MARRO-159282 format. One record per residue: x, y, z of N, C-alpha, C in turn. Coordinates in steps of 0.001 Angstrom, whole numbers, plus 500000, padded with zeros to 6 digits. Layout:
# MARRO-159282
XYZXYZXYZ
...
***
This chain:
# MARRO-159282
149013781349574961147666781472574524146938782442574768
146321783076573607145164784046574307144070783559574270
143362784035575843141626783801575906141048784605575183
139740784192575117138590784974574530138530786553574236
138728787287575797139117788249576287140040788635575232
141222788316575422142292789081574972142245788981573182
141326788174572700141334788304571127140375789331571032
139560789337571514138351790468571576139106791904571758
139923791882572797140585793049572980142001793403571368
142700792299570784143510792362569908142619792949568557
141338792644568722140559792986567105140286794440567327
140378795068568777140128796249568868141980797101568240
142483796817567923143767797068568231144698797033567243
144120797157566030144855796724564365145916798028564548
147205797931564315147973799052563861147857800017562948
146916800984563619146693802148562657147466803180562490
147559804061563715147825805564563889148563805508564957
149904805551565434150203805963566799149537807011567200
149186807117568507149093808695569030150047808607570166
151223809784569669152004809751570636151595811083571948
152460810612572726151646812110574163152209813139573591
151572814155574422152060815387574107153368815934574362
153759815226575272155367815683575612156091814412575627
157304814384575504158376813431575275158211812460576255
157719811222576215158368810306577153159032808934576605
160379809366576436161297808455575897161753807239576968
161856806046576166162105805041576837163802805036577063
164160804066577901165619804434578212166271803148577555
166045802869576188166839801845575287166947802206574077
167763801748573286168239802177571973166925801725570904
166408802437570162165026802614569540165649802299567864
164775802182566866165214801826565836164879803137565052
165724803432564065165434804506562907163926804835562914
163155803608562517162008804069562164160749804475563262
161146804103564674160518804687565896160982806244565703
162086806835565656162800808202565880161699808572564571
161766808430563398161289808960562421159737809167562442
159235808122563286157435808102563424157334809636564403
158260809520565646158103810524566630158500812021566274
159623811794565183160001813242564956158966813881564019
158347812844563330157412813544562223156144813958563043
156094814001564319155000814338564921155524815704565562
156979815883565783157268816867566514157286816565568083
156790815246568494157230814911570027158742814669570414
159367814248569683160590813611570378161891814270569391
162491814626569936163862815347569325164761813987569416
165462813654567921166024812518568037167571813044568346
168122812260569317169551812494569851170524812240568837
171697813191568805172547812992567858173451811966568791
173501810728568944174222809892569236174959808818568423
176285808691568600177149807996568020177563806863569008
176590806072569077177112804822570281176015803627569670
176922802540569566176082801534569084175715800237570265
175952799288569926175691798376571174176929797981571984
176717797530573503177586797053574068177979795594573724
179380795223573981179773793656573624180386793216574824
180670792056574936181323791170575759182580790558575221
183597790185575806184412789531575042185308788970576632
185944787698575885186481786913576715187613787323577727
187575787607579206188423788174579740189430787027579829
191159787397580032192075786458580269192091786218581928
192920785398582643192493785263583803193197786424584411
192806786574586058192599787875586260194225788316587007
195035786887586699196257787240587275197032787744585906
196666787422584746197048787570583512196647788975582993
195432789222583334195096790211582373195041791900582926
195812792695582270196336794009583117195234795173581874
194682794832580421194222795775580025195157796668579646
194505797669578682194917798948578613194434800286579272
195144800778580179194966802146580432193770803057579978
192500803203580582191399803964580305191627805340579980
192006805788579046192442807044579087192647807460577555
191621806879576599191722807239575229190854808151575015
189849808645575799188561809536575642188782810829575888
188283811542575639188169813079576435187949813327577647
186757812601578083186364812414579427187522812025580338
188266810866579749189466810352580915190812811216580622
190600811975579874192116812854579747191632813941580665
190487814242581251190556815046582347191119814574583847
191581815250584765191596814788585630190384814425586481
190545813070587038189577812441587698189132812905588956
187832813591588873187483814308590483187183813119591376
186820813334592871186490812655593879185197811965593557
184987810486593594183971809673593314183065809562594764
181816809604594749181069809307595698181294807973596170
181735807467597714181927806267598050180437805839598399
180656804440597990179326803761599021178759802756597567
177656802284598005176763801610596642175527801089597474
174663801026596325173317800431597020173248798856597773
173138799083598839173281797873600142171512797635600265
171752796213600736170307795274601293169570796254602549
170531796433603218169779797163604307169160798416604320
169955799528603624169865800777603206168467800868602354
168873799930601023167282799481600245166149799428600981
166436798621601654165057798070602584164674799364603427
165244799778604055164975801193604572164450802187604155
164759802537602789164002803309601984162979802570601533
162567801550601494161416800686601129160524801298602216
160637800845603296159830800926604468159267802172604849
160188803393603890159736804846604813158536804811603791
158197804523602898156931804584601656155706803499602225
155388804269603230153924803436604234152634803237603128
152958803974602321151951804179601358152136803415600060
153122802864600007153491802116598568152324800789598675
151844800278597584151067799326597544151829798036597726
151213797144598023151588795814598086152652795032596701
153878794729597129154608794213595915155329795457594984
155241796603595590155963797597594889157390797458594877
157750797357595892159290796939596233159584795559596318
160493795122595237160930793879595062162586793558595571
162862792251595447163927791634596057164944791565594246
166279791741594751167006792039593597168341791455593889
168750790401594033169740789544594585171031789814593653
172290790387593761173206790799593480174475789465593782
174585788456594456175704788093594609176648788385595298
176726789738595560177744790517595970177640790733597532
178807790243598442178801790160599674178681791355600319
178524792837599806178635794084600471177475794324599649
176851794196598815175567794868598336174309794196598918
174449792672598792173652791861599460172234791545598477
171160791713599001170000791370598135168924792521598372
169059793365597507168498794848597252166949794849597325
166569795850597612165249796271597503164932797590596641
164444796979595313164207797707594202162616798070593908
162155799598593091161001799867593156160588799165591838
159148798875591857158581798209590614158635799263589449
159114800256589580158997801378588268160765801853588841
160935801862587512162524802921587444162599803636586202
163196804728586701163368806027585729164483805846584440
164243805797583218165156805927582079165640807316582078
166526807388581013166906808878580496167809808701579494
166985807663578271167551807722576961167423808806575993
166209809316575998165952810268574954165763812015575464
165839812562574526165975813895574807167331814747574231
167166816194574002168160816652573184169551816889574258
170423817221573562171794817279574139171805818607574697
171351819312575794171525820164576019171141820516577726
171528821657577985171479821925579480170036821888580348
169196822436579506168050822320579938167367820920580074
167886819989579092167257818759579298168004818066580323
169260818148580831169906818024582196169393818651582923
168974819666583384168028820082584437166951819514584491
165926819282583567164984818321583396165077816932583865
166106816113583453166284815214584157166664814871585537
167524815479585875167942816072587495166879816214588386
165867817262588072164880817331588656163731816224588555
163463815990587652162918814487587713163305813228588485
164539813101588539164786812116589235164663812430591150
164982813527590978164821814065592545163096813821593031
162602814242592155161070813794592472160507812238592507
161461811562591813161434809867591884161868809562593029
163042809965593484163402809635595262162288810243596131
161603811303596091160452811353597204159461810831596736
159099810151595628158035809243595389157630808027595444
159118807474595652159146806026596071159936805214595036
160746806005594025161533805150592942163203805438593224
163208804313593329164751804132593707165797803509592882
165155803131591702166032802354590658166151803453589224
167406803865588989167537804798587680168319804043586825
168156804131585505168760803209584395169570804682583267
170629804387582665170966805153582008172102804260581033
173009805008580249174104804533579478175274805561579007
176403805039578696177163806041578468176906806782577232
176215806286576553176127806647575158174765807644574871
173968807608575784172684808307576143173016809780575858
172760810301574848172766811850574833174392812345574842
174935811223574305176650811632574415177167811935575913
176637811109576524177505811111578280176663811949578966
175633812880578270174921813827579088174036813319580409
173355812042579672172340811465580520173231810700581933
174180810142581816174829810121582902175521811147583889
175914812305582894176125813056583965174944813592584938
173951813986584302172645814325584550172281813588585923
172497812379585828171968811197587104172944811261587802
174184811528587785175116811795588574174787812979589511
174560813985588651174644815805589217173075815490590291
172338814469589748170784814650590891170921813682591946
172087812542591678172323811540592960173010812706593961
173982813580593503174712814088594702174084815109595027
172870816068594406172318816887594964171130816086596135
170567814806595930169485814253596871170701813876598163
171528813678597810172511813482599008172805814640599845
173159815813599373173202816658599597172168817417600341
171048816928599664169446817686600498169154816719601580
169564815667601651169213814581602558167849813922601838
167632813877600833166670813135600280166703811456600370
168096811228599805168309809958600234169752809554600669
170257808545600844171756808105601130171991807390599881
173634807279599693173713806614598272173736805048598279
173728804582599618173395803049599749171802802532599363
171102803687599296169484803371599092169382803696597343
169839803831596638169619803941595369170722803185594411
169548802444593411170252801645592640170690802476591175
172007802189591054172323803150589703172906802377588482
172206801967587713172547800998586549172919801939585180
174291801015584557174485801929582991174856800432582077
175250801348580963175550800169580108177033800961579289
177297799739578687178778800046577800178736799220576428
179068799638575587179425798841574761179368799412573151
178647800795573466178395801180571899179485801866571897
179867802538570968180770803926570783180084805326570968
180663806040571691180091807530571542181562808395571689
180862809613571151182091810837571626181678811484572767
182280812349573411182226813136574489181508814278573899
180190814350573392179692815838572541180162815749571009
180910816680570820180834816991569458181925815809568953
181947815671567695182624814301566994184024815130566557
184918814214566531186444814989565620186106815452564455
187174816044564003186695816232562512187245815088561455
188219814207561771188305812842561204187847811668562094
186868811375562474186409810472563605187430809026563289
187275808472562020188112807294562117189762807330562566
189851808450562245191817808735562638191796808865563953
190509809531564710190709809711565917190798808502566874
189781807497566183189286806197566645190897805371566590
191350805583565762192629804592565372193768805259566387
194161806640566422194959807175567245194476806683568871
193267806604569207193127806423571010192811805186570948
192035804678570258191752803207570764192552802355569968
192646802001568621192856801155568231194362800951567993
195250801942568156196698802036567861197141801902569551
196351802192570861196357801787571973196138800459572791
195715799724571669195753798087571715193923798242572655
193198798916572593191902798871573322191022798177572546
191008797894571420190172797165570283191356797371568869
190828796053568248190996796310566786190151796369565831
190043796885564453189266797197564015188048795881563710
188775794701563872187784793641563306186963793255564690
187222794341565893186395793702567051185540794672567203
185168795582565986184417796801566198183035796536565266
182370796017565848181170795807565084180034796662564563
179541796344563415178627797122562890179131798840562850
180232799037563007180638800272562525180667800984564013
180380800669565373179473801257566475179395800453567765
180094799091567621179909798197569047181486797527569117
181799797198570542182737796663570944182602796475572292
183034795095572785183155794304573918184488793693574467
185585794367573938186397793816574305186584793915575794
187614793064576509187795793447578111188177795062577889
189313795206577541189931796496577654188983797630577063
188205797493576336187493798629575795186220798731576978
185714797609577330184644797331578561185156798444579611
186412797890579965187080798742581583187304800083581047
187357800265579968187603802119579420186407802546579717
185204802331578860184102802710579248183284802778580825
183515801672581264183132801517582897184035802740583584
185338803170583365185936804105583872185269805604583546
185036805579582316184170807075581961182917807450582659
182204805788582597180771806033583448180827806338584852
181946805973585444182327806242586941182499807654587231
183220808185586243183696809558586417182570810239585967
181543810117584697180407810422584634179708810736585471
179238809583586491178066809383587299178746810008588853
180033810186588872181053810461590294180509809504591368
180468808155590647180503807204591953181327805969591890
181904806091592954182707805070593231182709803460592618
181271803050593241180572801940592609179214802100591828
179100801563590829177907801378589800177419800011590069
176106799975590368175590799116591355174874797851589929
174837798284588681174500797277588185175248797871586573
176220797003586158176475797361584825176169796304583712
175810796829582688175101796089581553176008796160580535
176056795005579699176597795015578446175289795294577594
175810796508576536174412797062575725174491796466574241
173242795716574302173144795031572891173929793962572564
174481793300573266175772792332572506175069791350571206
174183790841571089173462790779569643173853791467568777
174498792591568768175082793376567554176110792590567028
176881792145567834178157791409567456177721790172566283
176856789415566448176338788339565956176049788583564530
175748790292564034175510790463562828176788790263562072
178220790184562637179113790149561995180024788598562072
179879788309563418180848787108563792179724785864564081
180627784572564166180115783456564032179693783191565540
179055782130566340178478781876567454179547781485568147
180990781075567860182091780587568550182679781612568772
182935782537567958183824783812568130183081784769569120
181669784569569191180940785506569886180833784759571218
181186783503571238181035782919572651182266783425573425
183347783401572750184656784003573169184559785219574018
183797786236573052183995787389572841183146787587574322
181958786966574553181185787052575719181946786655577013
182352785711576730183243785263578017184504786021578577
185147786578577500186176787658578086185448788633578542
184590789191577881183904790204578675183087790299580206
182729788991580176182399788738581664183526788411582665
184372788388582166185544788124582993186172789406583242
186042790407582513186598791367582657185691792340583930
184385791985583360183378792516584844183405791793585643
183648790457585964183976789738587119185170790564588047
186453791157587260187471791638587664186811793322588239
186081793777587885185375795328588139184586794687589643
183808793565589471182998793323590870184032793252592036
185224792491591648186499792287592682187049793670593271
186823794616592224187970795856592658186803796822593170
185604796268593291184605797079593788184326798597592906
184381798077591723183911799195590659182477798942590264
181807797782590374180605797519590310179833796275591490
178777796435591823178224795406592562177757794046591630
177003794608590579176549792970589502176707793598588214
176276792815587184176136793024586043175113792072585103
175258792416583766174305791684583090174371792042581574
173396791672580771173235792034579408171692793179579400
171952794000578641170455794808578178170467794717576905
169462794428576340169471793798574897168012794501574153
167885794123573100166736794711572114166129793423571856
166763792639570627166324791537569925166706790461570567
167836790440571490168382789090571464167843787997572171
166911788395573273165946787380573987164858787253573272
163935787939572195162779788035571710162714787476570533
164113787102569602164029786057568513163751784722568870
163458783896567909163181782188567942164774781583568163
164910780779568939166200780195569305167073779741568164
166591779553566886166953779345565682167171780154564577
167438781257565201167406782597564344168829783364564499
169402783806563641170508784730563859170345785474564864
171308785861565811170978786854566799170146786826567747
169924785466568108169297784863568988170216784628570246
169992785383571632170945785125572583170257783825573389
170981782927574112170763782036574866170901782354576284
169922782707577126170316782916578448170804781817579303
170942780727578715171474779415579502172999779578579176
173284779633577822174730780102577476175261781185578146
174536782142578113175364783291579278175646782885580559
174751782265581131175042782150582403176268780924582853
176249780162582012177224779289581654178939779980581147
178461780872580480179674782290580574180324782838581451
179078783142582259179793783710583475179757782677584575
179599781787584710180533780427585453181677780344585129
181898780201583880183402780282583286184222781423583940
183944782416583781184240784056584171184637783895585732
183462783374586721183702783810587944183093782444588692
183013781530588349182748780820589042181174780081589475
180925779746590294179168779518590543178951780797591287
179873781658592005179667782887592934179508784210591740
179588783826590610179263784911589466178370786317589685
178518786981588898177990788206589576177054788681588377
176649787522587159175873788138586272174298787922586712
173632788969587210172214788570588008171244789281587122
171403790161586494170212791006585514170385790885584209
169317790737583630169098790887582230167811792259582024
168132792549580891166877793901580670166598793398578825
165315793394578803164725793317577292163236794484577358
163008794624576054161710795339575816160929794501576326
159922795207577070158648794262577376157532795403577527
155888795091576888155424796196577255153803795680576562
152734796187576646151522795833576074151446795555574472
152614795685573502152882795560572150153850794195572100
155026794693573145155918793559572653155933792486574092
155892791356573768155396790599574895156045789565574863
157247789112573977157371788090573724158591787145574623
158614787930575713159406787678576959158516786763578166
157187787042577484156215786211578592155552784807577377
155164785287576358154579784691575624155292783912574046
156602784036573734157412783423573249158324782574573652
157911781293573616159288780063573923160277780018572911
161393781357573414162474781808572691164034780975573325
163950780358574439164683780113575646164341778330575576
165824777877575461165797776523575922166606776035577242
166247775677578435167243775410579492166879774058580028
168178773000579844168007772104580413166986770906579352
167408771612578190166597770651576863165209770968576900
164916772103577670163112772117577823162831773545577034
161911773739576261162093775175575654160705775718576718
161463777152576506160576777767577433160392779540577124
159693780112577577159881781646577310160821782177578284
161594783355578009162589784205578688162273784051580207
161166784665580298160567784878581922161001784056582543
160279782621582019160692781425582674161820780629582927
162492781210581772163994780514581965164872781426582846
164629783015582926165289783443583906164562783253585674
163250782705585815163374782134586862164170780793587290
164226780208586260164765778840586603166514779037586810
167194780209586389168126780261586306168611781442587746
167391782096588380167711783093589018168198784223588516
167909784589587268168062786112587028167118786874587361
167531788007587348166213788973587399166469789524586192
164603790304585814164266790810584622164067791910585008
164280793405584253164348794153584145163566794699582570
162394795409582642161484795655581669162050797143581031
162603797247579801162584798329579190161617798695578254
161525799905577515160319800387577035158748799880577277
158717800018578514157346800091579149156272800628578542
156863801755578053155700802384577265156205802684575997
156768801929575103157145801911573574157373803140573661
158163803679574175158633805186573653157723806104573348
156563806376574356155638807344574317154249806631573836
154593805662572948153070805210571840152331804195572785
152463804307573686151406803327574683150683804524575514
151173805850575849150635806811576516149642807398576204
148856807076574927147728807903574314146892806615573429
145563806720573809144931805949572703144558804501573001
144777804214574089144384802818574511142519802651574598
142188801717573939140786801462573972140127801212575444
138753801485575652138376801541576956138257800144577405
138554799188576511138686797925576760139317797558577229
140772798036576850142069797637577522141879798418579121
141477799389579130141882800403580144140995799881581269
139697799101580984138981798365581771139632797209582228
140588796642581896141136795617582696142007795971583751
142623797388583848143281797809584949142107798770585857
140981798221586336140087798793587107140620798973588488
141801798297588809142136798135589957142775799552590575
143213800381589108144116801536589358142917802932589790
141628802426590077140827803238590081139961803632589088
139194804766589265138367805527588097138653805592586769
139845806661586990140478807505585635142103807218585409
142371805723585473144103805812585373144098805965584012
145392807157583421145946807220582553146441806206581923
146380806089580456147182805176579353148329805136579865
149235805614580190150738805419580872150910804340582210
149620804879583101149595804217584052148787802657583850
147992802556582941147862801153582469148566800209581853
149509801312580919150728800556580701151841799822581103
152029800797582191153522800600583366152222799463584524
151337799586584741150628798364585526150757797107584765
150652797095583918150392795793582873151845794914582936
153164795732582810154645795496583075154896794997584421
154485795789585480154934795677586547154183794478587319
153282794242587152152325793141587623152723791889586838
153476791615585684153457790703585048154579789553585789
154049788279586399155066787742586960156638787534586110
157269787468587093159036787637586781159557788767586319
158655789901586236159487791521585988159886791804587263
160919792424587354161570793105588722160877794568588747
161422795152587692161237796484587502160620797114586078
159825798033586126159401798324584781160138799837584361
160986800036583459161694801160583025160593802107582542
160679803407582801160379804345581678160871805615581730
161340806374580318161791807668580438161059808189580982
161504809274581873160720810194582512161816811540582644
161636812582581618162281813734581949161711814926582185
160375814783583030159823816048583418159183815576584666
159104816197585743158312816412587280156859815754586860
156547816349585703154826815884585633154540814525585169
155492813828584220155424812328583973155934811744585326
156953812065586132157023811006587418155892810826588132
155466812559588628154328812255589220153099811350588770
152703811667587239151858810634586723152056809283586843
153208808860586727153329807435586486153888806627588089
154224807637588961154217807510590473152849807125590946
151602807847590602150338807509590947150097806224591188
150893805030590114150292803695590541151127803011592007
151935803866592378152303803200593558151842802582594389
150909803402594866149891803059596064149192801959595694
148928801778594546148369800469594161149025799024594289
148499797949594596148835796528594622149740796449593377
150726795897593275151821795398592121152064793968592254
151137793627593154151450792046593443151482791102592232
152175790344591756152087789558590373150809789034590207
150185789280588976149187788419588888149293786840588411
148497786113588434148518784602587757148245785194585928
149107784469585622149098784801584223147929784292583345
146641783653583794145078783680583549144568784716583611
144923785679584750144255786486585072144397787798584726
145769788162583620146211789307583073145198789797582182
144241789380581537143289789756580725143827790223579352
144677791143579352145315791527577901146881790778578003
147307790230576997148113789425576847149272790214576236
148533790916575113149102791773573941148252793017573105
148704794125572921147772794777572269147895794740570670
149471794507570539149963794708569016149695795645568477
150037797127569011149924798247568572151285798406567756
151274798945566742152530799397566026153647798332565902
153238797452565651154332796042565397154958796794563875
154124796722562925154846797241561605155678798116561673
155764798901562661156912800469562853158070800317563555
157870798534564183159104798411565385160033797452564646
161078797737564394162279796575563996163154796480565284
164304796050564984165587796066565905166296797621565947
167042797564566588167669798689566820169319798523566128
169811797660565456170948797058564683171539798154563842
170577798808563321171216799954562293171448801548563127
171138801087564347172131802266565230171474803814564557
169875803461564442169759804853563746170304805544562637
170925804927561877171347805164560465172602806030561249
173519806375562120174338806739562495175505806085562568
176563806345561985178013806146562267178677807042563092
180102806204563342181015807664563600181383808221562699
181631807799561468182021808241560272181488808089558983
***
């Protein structure tokens, strides 16, 4: 429920005109066509030419029987695999990274349990760097790499990307930045938490002349998936496909082990299949990822969603966190590695905290409460609503964040709201410039201790709701 103060704030923030930051502040999640159209109309965001939809899971056969199909059906995988950097984020070294930032405010570094014997309970920063938006260009790659190096130096150790972001270029930019940081002694491999996603179909750069034929020859004919498993013309989560995409991501990132691997927007499958089919597919997918954990290719896994956790539990497209945990238990037993979820949460999209979309043990509750009960960590995407919360916040809203000092920027206020919400582990924000990293990291010296809900002041600002739908249309782009 909103208190009187929140209601007053809401009255000031009716969805009129979005003011977009003077520079691109792209979030690390798949947005809808409407958001892109808006941003592009202002000349602030260049629409990425991505051909990738949402990642999905499918029930993996028992490990002893599952062999899958060799992941060589991609332009990337046809190349000779180079040397991958060994190591992974580990409890001891991420803790060492956290302790080195003596100026960080209380609560900036949080625990993220992986239930992985090697990784342990990681220490991650309350801010994470996303890599979704931007042109597919060398200059954008360089900007991201420089931004990541600056982020490490300022106390950010969680990076988020996906195989389909900028047609694989974002993963490679992340990999280059991590390798450079290691070479320069800025961080060690075991201090950095690298997260990526799979499920959307993407090409490596330019599309083939006949995309459908290419997919038929390189994926369908090789048994990686069938056309009936290819949802919405862009999404697949068969065990063989996820393993294929994982190998591509490992090569793009240059990493032997990916710390967190998400199935990307699995709710996309629910647009075409019924719940019982989806359940089998997600169980199979989790089985494949449990195998990847056992093989040392990932430390933990989860789902990264857009609508799935925000829609009511009785609506199509809804994802039940309790059911997902049960699927993980079926795949990996009580010691399963399904430990992290991602969904949009910001001053405008507050359903994770305010909407009772989940049912756990027969009791209706919010997603954040459900995650708390089920021991799942929550990472917030779209913390800046793809730049739309970077400018134009009323003074009454900014005043709620007086703990940030006299003149915090709107972006800093928006990020502070997310990272101090009880139950949020990390607030992601797309940062492609060093200047934006420096601005956003300006809140790190301030306390990030989760506030009591009644003290949050602003529950929502309802900005731009009319412009925000879901991302199931894949920005209107299909592989053919």
